[in-house]
N, C-alpha and C positions, 0 to 999 in steps of 0.2 A: 508797169512803169511808164511814166510820161516824160516829156522833155524836161519839165521842171525838176522831177526827181533825178533824172540823168545829170542835170547841171548841179543839183544839190549834192549828189554823190561825189562828183569831182571836187567840189568846194570842201566837203566834209573831210576828204583825204588831203586837202591842201595841195592839189595838183593844178598845174597849168593845163590848158587845153592840149598843148603838145605832149606833156607828160602823160596825161590821161589817154590820149590817142595811142601812145607807145605801149602803155599797159594793155590796152584793148586790142592792139594789132590793127588799128585803122588809121587813116590819115587825119592830121590835125584839121583839115578842111571839113571832114566828115563830122567831127565833134562840134566844130563851129556851126555847121549847117543844121545839125540836130538841135543844138541849144538855141539857135536863133529862130527855129521853126521853118526854115527853108527846106528842110528834108525831114521826112517822117522817121520816127524811131522804129527801124525795121526789126523783124524777128531775129535776123542775123546779129544785129548790134545788141539786142536784149540778151541773146544767148552768150555773146562775148562778156557782157556785164555779169551775167549769172555765173559764168565759169571763172571769172576773175575775182569777184567780191562776194562776201557773205553779208547780207543785209540783216544785221542784228538789231536788238532793241535800242542800242545807243544811237545808231544811225537813224532809225525810225523816229526817235524822240527829237533828234536834231532836225529831221525833215519837217516834222510837225511845227517846230518853232520857226524854221526857215520860211515856211509858207506864210507865216504871219508877219514877217518883216517886210516893210515897204522899201523896196530897193529903188 
């Protein structure tokens, strides 16, 4: 998982950074820092994501399309 997938996962679930942080048990500033690239996506945060979300085919298809959108 990279920071782009991290951000896409949050957007896929239609969560604000604050809501996403709450679900992961981290601070909103951590989510913002990861998404902006100021902080690396640590093994700890990856573990939190893995224990909170199941990345199924629906999300993976969404992510493939998301990568191709010019934001």
